[in-house]
C-alpha positions in Angstrom: 173.2 9.7 120.3 176.4 10.9 122.0 178.0 13.9 120.3 181.0 13.7 118.0 183.2 15.8 120.3 182.6 13.2 123.1 183.7 10.4 120.6 186.7 12.6 119.6 187.7 13.0 123.3 187.8 9.2 123.7 190.4 8.7 120.9 193.4 8.6 123.3 191.7 6.1 125.7 190.8 3.4 123.2 191.5 -0.2 124.4 193.9 -2.0 122.1 195.1 -4.8 124.3 194.8 -6.0 127.9 197.2 -7.6 130.4 195.4 -9.1 133.4 197.4 -12.3 134.2 195.4 -12.7 137.4 192.3 -13.5 135.4 193.9 -16.7 134.1 195.2 -18.1 130.8 195.0 -15.6 128.0 193.8 -16.1 124.4 193.7 -13.2 121.9 191.0 -13.2 119.3 190.5 -10.7 116.5 188.7 -8.2 118.7 188.4 -9.9 122.1 190.9 -10.8 124.8 189.8 -14.0 126.5 191.0 -15.2 129.9 190.1 -18.6 131.4 190.3 -19.6 135.1 188.6 -22.7 136.4 185.0 -22.7 135.1 185.0 -19.0 134.2 185.9 -17.2 131.0 186.4 -13.4 130.9 185.6 -11.9 127.4 187.0 -8.4 127.1 186.0 -6.6 123.9 188.8 -4.3 122.8 188.2 -1.3 120.6 190.1 -2.9 117.7 188.5 -3.2 114.3 189.5 -5.4 111.3 188.6 -5.4 107.6 189.9 -7.5 104.7 191.1 -10.0 107.3 193.6 -7.4 108.7 193.7 -5.7 112.0 193.5 -1.9 111.4 193.2 0.4 114.3 191.0 1.2 117.3 187.6 2.8 117.3 186.2 4.8 120.3 183.6 2.9 122.3 183.4 0.0 119.8 184.1 -2.7 122.4 181.4 -1.3 124.6 178.9 -1.2 121.6 179.6 -4.9 120.9 179.4 -6.0 124.5 176.2 -4.1 125.2 174.5 -5.3 122.0 175.4 -8.9 122.7 174.0 -8.4 126.2 170.7 -7.1 124.8 170.3 -10.1 122.4 171.4 -12.7 125.0 168.6 -11.4 127.3 166.1 -11.4 124.4 166.8 -15.0 123.4 167.6 -16.9 126.6 164.1 -18.6 126.5 165.1 -20.3 123.2 168.5 -21.6 124.4 170.6 -21.0 127.4 173.8 -19.0 127.0 177.2 -18.8 128.7 176.7 -15.4 130.4 177.2 -15.1 134.2 177.6 -11.4 134.6 178.7 -8.1 133.1 181.0 -6.4 135.6 182.1 -3.7 133.2 180.5 -2.2 130.0 183.2 -4.0 127.9 183.4 -7.3 129.9 181.3 -10.4 129.9 182.0 -13.2 132.4 180.8 -16.5 131.2 180.9 -20.2 131.9 184.0 -21.8 130.4 182.6 -24.1 127.7 184.1 -26.5 125.2 183.3 -24.9 121.8 181.5 -27.1 119.2 183.7 -27.3 116.1 181.4 -25.3 113.7 179.7 -22.0 113.3 176.0 -22.1 112.4 175.3 -19.5 109.7 171.7 -18.6 109.0 170.8 -16.7 105.8 167.5 -15.0 105.0 168.7 -13.4 101.8 171.1 -14.4 99.0 174.0 -11.9 99.2 177.7 -11.5 100.0 181.0 -11.2 98.2 183.3 -13.6 100.1 184.0 -17.1 98.8 181.8 -18.6 101.6 178.8 -16.4 100.7 175.7 -17.7 99.1 175.7 -15.2 96.3 179.3 -15.8 95.4 178.7 -19.5 95.0 175.4 -19.0 93.2 177.1 -16.8 90.6 179.6 -19.5 90.1 176.8 -21.9 89.2 176.4 -23.7 92.5 172.8 -24.7 93.1 173.4 -27.2 96.0 174.7 -24.9 98.6 175.5 -26.7 101.9 172.7 -29.2 101.2 170.2 -26.4 100.3 168.9 -26.7 96.7 168.6 -23.2 95.3 166.2 -22.4 92.5 167.2 -20.8 89.2 166.7 -17.1 88.6 167.6 -15.7 91.9 168.9 -12.1 92.0 171.5 -10.7 94.4 169.9 -9.6 97.8 166.7 -11.5 97.1 164.9 -12.9 100.1 164.8 -16.7 100.4 161.3 -18.3 100.7 162.6 -19.6 104.0 165.9 -19.0 105.9 168.6 -21.5 105.1 171.3 -23.0 107.3 174.9 -23.1 105.9 177.2 -24.4 108.6 180.8 -23.4 108.4 184.0 -25.1 109.6 186.1 -23.2 112.1 189.4 -22.6 110.3 192.8 -22.5 112.0 194.1 -19.0 112.7 195.0 -17.3 109.4 193.0 -19.8 107.3 189.5 -19.3 105.9 186.3 -20.9 107.0 184.5 -23.3 104.6 180.7 -23.6 104.1 179.7 -27.3 104.1 176.6 -29.5 104.5 175.3 -31.3 107.5 176.6 -34.6 106.1 180.1 -33.1 105.7 180.0 -31.7 109.2 179.1 -35.1 110.7 181.8 -36.7 108.6 184.6 -34.2 109.4 183.9 -33.5 113.1 183.1 -35.2 116.4 179.6 -33.7 116.4 176.8 -36.2 116.8 173.6 -36.1 114.6 171.6 -35.2 117.8 173.9 -32.3 118.7 173.8 -31.0 115.2 170.0 -31.1 114.9 169.7 -29.5 118.3 171.9 -26.5 117.4 170.3 -26.3 113.9 166.9 -26.0 115.4 168.1 -23.4 118.0 169.8 -21.4 115.2 166.7 -21.0 113.1 164.7 -20.0 116.2 167.3 -17.5 117.2 167.4 -16.0 113.7 163.6 -15.7 113.6 163.6 -14.0 117.0 166.2 -11.6 115.7 164.2 -10.9 112.6 161.1 -10.1 114.6 162.8 -7.7 117.0 164.8 -6.0 114.4 161.7 -5.5 112.2 160.1 -3.5 115.0 162.9 -1.0 114.6 162.7 -0.9 110.8 165.7 -3.1 110.4 166.3 -6.3 108.4 168.5 -9.0 110.0 169.9 -10.4 106.7 172.2 -13.2 107.9 174.2 -14.1 111.0 176.3 -16.7 112.7 176.0 -18.5 116.0 178.6 -20.4 118.1 177.7 -23.0 120.6 179.6 -24.7 123.4 179.2 -27.5 126.0 179.2 -26.5 129.7 180.9 -28.5 132.4 177.5 -29.9 133.2 177.1 -31.2 129.7 174.5 -28.6 128.4 174.8 -27.1 124.9 174.6 -23.3 125.2 175.0 -20.2 123.0 178.5 -18.6 123.4 180.7 -15.8 122.1 178.3 -13.1 120.8 174.9 -12.7 119.1 173.5 -10.3 116.5 176.2 -7.6 116.5 177.5 -5.8 113.4 180.7 -7.9 113.6 178.8 -11.2 113.2 175.6 -10.1 111.4 174.4 -8.2 108.4 171.7 -5.6 108.7 169.8 -3.5 106.1 167.3 -0.7 106.3 163.8 -2.1 105.7 162.3 1.1 104.3 164.7 1.2 101.4 164.9 -2.6 100.6 162.2 -2.9 98.0 163.2 0.2 96.0 166.9 -0.7 96.0 166.2 -4.3 95.1 163.9 -3.4 92.2 166.6 -1.0 90.9 169.3 -3.6 91.3 171.2 -1.3 93.7 173.2 -2.4 96.8 171.2 -2.2 100.0 171.8 0.4 102.7 173.9 -1.3 105.3 174.5 -1.1 109.0 178.0 -2.4 109.4 181.7 -1.4 109.0 181.2 -0.9 105.2 182.0 2.8 105.6 185.6 2.0 106.8 186.0 -0.7 104.1 185.0 1.8 101.4 187.4 4.5 102.8 190.2 1.9 102.7 189.4 0.8 99.2 189.3 4.4 98.0 192.8 4.8 99.5 193.9 1.8 97.4 193.9 -0.8 100.2 192.0 -4.1 99.9 193.9 -6.3 102.3 197.3 -6.5 100.6 200.4 -4.4 101.4 200.8 -1.6 104.0 197.7 -0.4 105.8 197.2 3.3 105.1 197.1 5.7 108.2 193.5 6.1 109.2 192.7 9.7 110.1 191.0 10.5 113.4 187.9 11.9 111.6 187.4 8.5 109.9 187.8 6.7 113.2 185.2 9.1 114.8 182.8 8.6 112.0 183.2 4.8 112.2 182.5 5.0 115.9 179.4 7.1 115.3 178.1 4.5 112.9 178.6 1.7 115.4 176.8 3.7 118.1 174.0 4.4 115.6 173.7 0.7 114.8 173.3 -0.1 118.5 170.6 2.5 119.0 168.8 1.6 115.7 168.8 -2.2 116.4 168.1 -2.3 120.1 165.9 0.8 120.3 167.9 1.9 123.4 170.1 4.9 124.0 173.8 4.3 124.1 175.5 5.7 127.2 179.2 6.0 127.6 181.7 8.1 129.5 185.1 9.5 128.3 188.0 8.0 130.2 190.7 5.4 130.4 189.1 2.1 129.5 191.9 -0.1 131.0 191.8 1.7 134.4 188.0 1.4 134.5 188.1 -2.4 133.7 190.8 -2.9 136.3 188.7 -1.1 138.9 185.6 -3.1 138.0 187.3 -6.5 137.8 190.1 -6.5 140.2 
């Protein structure tokens, strides 16, 4: 684990945005800047962090954590389904094949949990028992493990709107996806989740739920795109505390950005109004937790150097 003073020293060098017009047409996502040129896409993970659907600040080394973790999982799952990755010219940059994204996200849930309107537990509490085509039994408790993982596909909302969890039938009705394409990515998603569960378990970690995105290459193949099994797209719990906390009806110990959410909530911010100034010590602690997540989940040591991220990327790319 890199020391806190090294994280502190990186604060002035965090990557908030990029400007590389020579890489092609630019598209800015929540945390990634994407450039497309011909059949290549450059995905540059910035150090930005969001919560409550609001962009907040930058976190030292966060972009590198996300890129390196996705790299680990892409390598560990490429025998299940191909992915878009061509190379990693920089610790924060993935170069992939430019794909046409399929119009849904495949969400796999191993446990009934969550607080958002698309979550399984939120809907279950409201009395929903047919959740995205999955018939849920009576008497489930929050954070309980399903007998078998369930698929709850989600629409991809326009920028600023919210995704919607729907069934296979609804997906086929609303989108251009064929039944064969849907069944192919459904099968791949369940296999990817199972692989993630097995690898995380070796580290004493539970992969609770996650989402996958797929795209079609210029050659017509369906591949995994974007990212896989990072704290931004997945929920992780500590296995050694699960049974005790579940039996006591307590919330599980999480590996995600919950620390920053809780700090914001304590400061009176839950997504509305002005974002409070986030002190450096909170940014450093958030970074430490992201780095800890990488090391816990992958079993590998995180290595990073203090310095100007923009200049390093420019050297490595251009």
